Residue, then its C-alpha position, 0 to 999 in steps of 0.5 A: m485879615c491881611g495876607i502874610v508870607g515869610y520864607v527862608g530856604h533854597r528857592s527864589a524868595q520872590d517867587v515863593v512870596v508872590e505866589g503865596l500872596r496870590r493864594l491869599e488874595y481871597r482874604g481881600y486886600d488893597s495893596a501888596g508888597v515884598a521885602l527881600v534880604a540881599g547881602d547887607r541890605v533890604e530890597w523892597r517893592k510895594r504898590a496900592g491896588k491888586l497884586a498885578n500892580l506889584e508884579k508890574l513894578i517888580g518887572e520894571e524894577p527887578l529884585p535880586e535873586v535871594t532865598i529869604g523874604i517876606g510879603h504882605t497884602r494889606w486890608a487898611t486899618h490905619g491910614a488910607p490904602n496907598d503906596v506909602n501906607a502899603h507894607p512892608h515898612l522899614g526902620n529909621r535906617r532901612r535895616v529892618a523891614v516889617v509886615h503886620n496884621g492887626i491893630i497896635e492899640n498904643f501906637d500913638d504913644l509909641r509914635a510920639r516917643l519916636e518922633e521926640d527922638d527925631h525918628q522920621l515916620s513916613s506913613e500913617t500906619d501903626t506898623e511903621v512904629a514896630a519897624h522903628l522899635l525893632e531896628l532900635q533893638v537890633e542896633s543895640g546889639v541883640d539879634l532879631t529874635t530877642a528884639m521881637q520879644r522885647v518889642c512885643q512886650a511893649l505892644e498892646g492890641a492884636f497883631t501878627l508881626v513878621a520881620v527881617d534884618a539886613e544884617d542877619p540874612d539867615r532868619v525870619v522872625a514873627a510874633r502873634r497875639n490874637s491874630p493868625l499865623v502858622v508855620g510851614v515845615g519843609e526840607g531845607e526850607n521853612f515858611l510863615g503864613s496867615d494860613v496854610a494856603a500860603f505854603i500848601e503848594h510846598t509842604r503840608e506839615a505845619l506848626e500851630l502857634g499859641q498866643d503871645q509867641v515868637v517864632t524864628i525860622t531858618r533854613d535848618g529849623v524852627e524855634v518858638t518862645d514866648f514873649h519873654g524868651a522861654p522855649v515853647t513846643p508848638k503843636a505839629y499837624h498835617v494839612d490834608w485839605d486841598l487848596s480850596a479847603a485851605e482857603k476856607d480853613g477847612h470849611d465847605w463855604f467861605m460863609r461858614k468860615e466867616i460865621f465862625e470868624q465872628p468872635h475874632a471879628v467882634a474882638d477886633s472891632l472893639l480894639g483901641r476904643r478906650t483911652r488909658t483912663g478908660a474913657l471911650q474913644l473913636d479915632e475917626m470920629r472927626l466931629s467935635d464934642q460940641e457938634l455932637r452935643d448940638i445933635d437933636k435927631i439921628i437918621i440911620i440910612a442903610a440897605g439889606t442886612s445893614f438896615y436891620a443893624g440900624m434897626v437894632a441901633k435905634y433901640a440902643i441909641e435912644h435908650w442910652t442917649r435919649i436922642p430920637v432916631e429914625v431908620e430908613l432904607s437908603s433907596e427911599f430916603r431922598y424921595r420923601d423930602p426928608i427934614l434935615d438941618y445942621s442938628t441932624l446926624v445922618v448915620a450911613i451903614s454900608q459894609s462895602g462903602e460903595t452902596a450906590d443908594t446909600l452914597q446918593a442919600i448921604r450926598h443929599a444929606r450934606t446938601q441940607r447941612s446935616k453931618v454924616l457919619a459912616i459905619c463901614n468895613t472898607n477903609g478908603s471907600t467912597i462913603p467914608r471919604e464923603s462923610d464927616a466922620v467914620i467908625y470902621t468895623h474892622a471885620g476883615p473881608e467878607i467873601g460870602v455874598a450874604s453878610t454875617k460878620g459884617f452884621v455883628t460888627q456893624l452892631v458893635a459899631c452902632y453900640l460904640l456910637a451910642l455909648y460915645l454920644a452918651q459920654v459926650k452928652g452926659t446922658r450916662y455916667g462913666d461907670e455905666i458906659a464902662d459896664v456896657l463896654h465890659q459886657l461887649e468885651a465878653i461877647p466874643a466868648h459868648i459867640e464861641t459858646v453859641l458856635s460850639r453848639a452848631d451841630a444841633v442847629y445843623d440837625l434842625a436845619r436838615a430836618h426842615v429842608d423840604e419846608p416851603t416857608v419859615l416864619f420868624l418872630g421877635r420883640h424889641a431888639g429881637y425883631p430886627v434879628a427875626l427880619e435878618g434871619a428871614l433874609k438869610l433864608k431867602e438869600l441862601a435857601y431860596i424859600h419864602a421866609e418872613g419876619f414879624a414883630g411878636g405883637e403884630l401876630k393878631h394884626g394879620p400874620i397869624a393867618l399864615i399859621d398852619e399845622g406843622q408851620p415852623v416858627l423861629c422865635v427870638v425870646p428876649p431875656r427875662g427882665r423887669d419889663q414885660l417883653h419876655g412875657k409878651m413873647l411867651s404869649a405870642i409863642q403860645e398863640v402860634r402853638a395853639r394853631g399847630a405851629r412847630t416853635i423853635c425858640l432862641a432863649e437865654e440859658g435856664d429859661t424854664a418858662v420857654a422850655a415848657i412851651a417850645d418844641t425846640v430850644i436853642e440856648l443863648p448865653r445870658v446877656p442884656v436885651l440890647l446885646q442879645p442880637l449879637l448872639a441870637v443872629v448866629p444860630l439863624q446864620l448857621f440854620a440858613c447856611e446848613l439848610a441851603t447846603a442841604k438843598g444843594h445851593d451855592v452858599d457863597q454866591p446865591r443866585n441873582l445877588a451881588k456883594s456890593v450893590t452899585v446901582e440905585 
């Protein structure tokens, strides 16, 4: 989710690049930097923190007036958010400068080879490896375009790379694989950006790049090839959005944009999680295998949406590892005098890494000698820093206050933790773990399928705009999804919504059912257990009392279709993975219902993105 800008033309490159970065600030970042080609050298400046820090540095150490340059705002993945790890990164001789979005999965191997050849790498980033490799190529006599093509063939993962060469001062070269990059086409000038917001002030003519493509921009034109040098004709389009819409990728709300980013977010959260032999790896685990084998209890602590992700995690961890799991609200954890010792692993889930009650809870756990593992989206934040281990979700920034892609990537991180523990403890065979990883890797495409049916969910939401209350039902892993669906409706639409376990209906909640009451039901996939049949019974119970049932069920489930008023079909996946799909229509439903009611979806009343007080 980093912001990338590239420019070649007749204007001041510094002004164009810095202003482009400013227009990409909404993407979230922790450092910023620029690189300009001046004569036969690269001039660069970079600083941790906000763009203002970079501008202050440039004011103190002015850059030359030139017309070619690149810039970057970084959302940290590899390495802490500091000056050294900020982009751009340079090659061994400081001839090539690179900025990068994404994750290079095989950077460890590449870095080791470079260091064997006496290359001095100064940062913790995967990006610096690409800079050194590109410089080696141009030093061999090829141009920067050919160098980029060759280097990209050696890279694994998802990335956008943008580079300049001090000895080739007329071109900027970029490449993309599973990471966003667009080209802006001007008169005597051309642009690169993570999205069109980077250059919309200067041109509305753009080119859409495909997968595994390299683009070269000069003042006079744009050339696109594949990674092997074959020419490619990019798709041209005209941008008719204003800046606000451009930042949201044409959507009306950041939250809606983030809902549609979930396939990419889930794919990113799975990047780099396997060794070359296929075994699961978690780079930031930092706990030894023996420490993990000593664990005989897990306590998950979280708040809000993260708490519901933890509830799903309980089902997965206990099923795959046979370790008992408790799930607790962070704000309550310390005050019940929890029983903790060295054999307890406390898993703290926090999107921001700064949630105050979760932070206080992990501090308490560490005083009791428990190990703490953080699941977090923000590199360098307090909770990961104070934990023994961390799994970063790599979701990119969430601008909308109500979490969407944060939830699904936290689920993925929880699944990865469960499988890793199963691998270390030997509670699942390697082929069983590989099967689940293959199923997880198929989830982004399944979410795309769910999103392709968004219009039907929008119609459904608008039909319920005047409802005073909506109820949600679920069983097993679908129960936390029901709770999350209800929370989204509370947060965004400001209407009463409640989630219940299907089996609890007769223990009180069924008294709420009245004629016409909408009830959204998360139906488990059909399987060998009785979950599916039990959920059908709950649906029939509420229908018999006049409820209108809206059922989320797997494709081809004729039993549900026969008794539901409306069916929202989900691709077929195992019951433990269904929450990754079932939550998406509920997010869409809440977003559209709130929009129809005229509410500010991105900034709901009374709420803050990060809760920093207990």
